N, C-alpha and C positions, 0 to 999 in steps of 0.2 A: 614288414618294413625293417630295414637294416639300420642299426645305429652307426653313425659316423664317429670315428675316433680321430681326434686331431693329434698329429705327431708333434712332439716337442723334443727339445734337445736335452732335457733333464729326465731323470728316471722317476720322477714323482708325478702321479696323476693329480691334477688340480681339482677334478670334479668331486662332488660329494661333500656336503657340509655336515658337520656334527651339530645337530640341533640342540641336544640336551646336555647340559653340563651340570654335574652334581658336585657340590662343594663337599669335601670329605673332612677337611681339617678346620677351616676357619669360617667366619661369618660372611665374608665377601672376598671376591677374587678378581683377577684380571684375565680376560679372555681375548684371544687374537681374532680379529675379524678380517685379516688379510694374510696371505702366505708370505713366507720369507725364510731366509737362512740366518741362523745366529751362530757365531763362532765362540770358541771357549773364552778368548780374551774379552770379547764384547760382553758375554754373559757374566763373567766374573766382575767386570767393572760396573755393570748395572747393579748387581747384588751388593757390592761394596758401597756404592753411592746411595742406594736406597736405605741400607742399614744406618749409614752415617747421618743421612738427612733426618731420619725420624728419631734417631738416638739423641741428636742435639735438640730437636724441636720438642719432643715429648718427654725425654729424660726419665722414662720408666722402663723397667725390665719386663713388664707384663705384656707388652705388645709382642705379638708373634708373627713371623713371616715364614711361609713355607714355599720352597722352590720346587716346582713340579716338572722341570725340564731335565731330561737325561740326554747327554750328548752321545750320539750313536754313529756318526760318520767320521771317518778319518780322511783328512784332506792331504794330498801329497803334491810335491812340486819338485821338478828337476831344475838344475841351474840353467841359466840362459845360454851358456856356451855348449851344452851337451848336445850330441847328435842324436838323430832318431835311432831307435832300436836299443837304447841303453837301459831299458826298464822303466818302471813307473816313478821312481823317486822316493825320497824320504818323507815320512809323515811330519808335517809342520804344525798342524793344529787339528782339533776336532770340531765338529759342528752338529747342528740339529736343524732339520727342515721343519719349520712350524707351519702346520696347516690351519685353515680357518676353523674356528671353534675350539681350539685346544686351550686349556688353562695354563697360564704361565706362573702365576703366583696366587697364593691364598693368604689372607690376613685375618687376624683376630685381635680384639681388644683395642681397636683404633677408634677415636671419636668420629662422629658423623661428619664433622667439618673437614676432616682430612681426606675423605673419599675422593672428592674432585681434584684435590691437590696431588694425590698419588697418581691419578691418570695423567694429569698434565705433566708431572715430573717424568713419568715413564715414557710418555709419548715423545718427549724431547731426546731421550736416550736410545730408544729402539726404533728402527725404521718400519716396524710393523704397527698397523692400526690396532688400537686396543679398545675394549669395552668393559665396563664395570658389571660384575655379576653379583647379585645379593641372594641371600637365602629366601 
């Protein structure tokens, strides 16, 4: 029996979930349960807002946040008036395609009451569905 492969216009295969996530740095983390693309500007604003929120609420330096995403795609764009055949264009930002099951952040030394608040805060900032992963 032959497997059918659905053609898509992006270069990423959507099939295949990563079932096991091992926390390496912290005691709990955020895992993506849907696919999507994150640009550099969006990712930096999410990191900044997360640090600012918990710095003001907890006001301790013992809380640690690890960023587990590396941006690996360069996005290019030509101007609107350019004709066809003029090349690919200049790089305007970088991005990362996040698959299902990949860890975005790991946290350590946060009180138990803030775990649900972290998910709610991050879900409002990122268009990817998230899930909490604990040790």
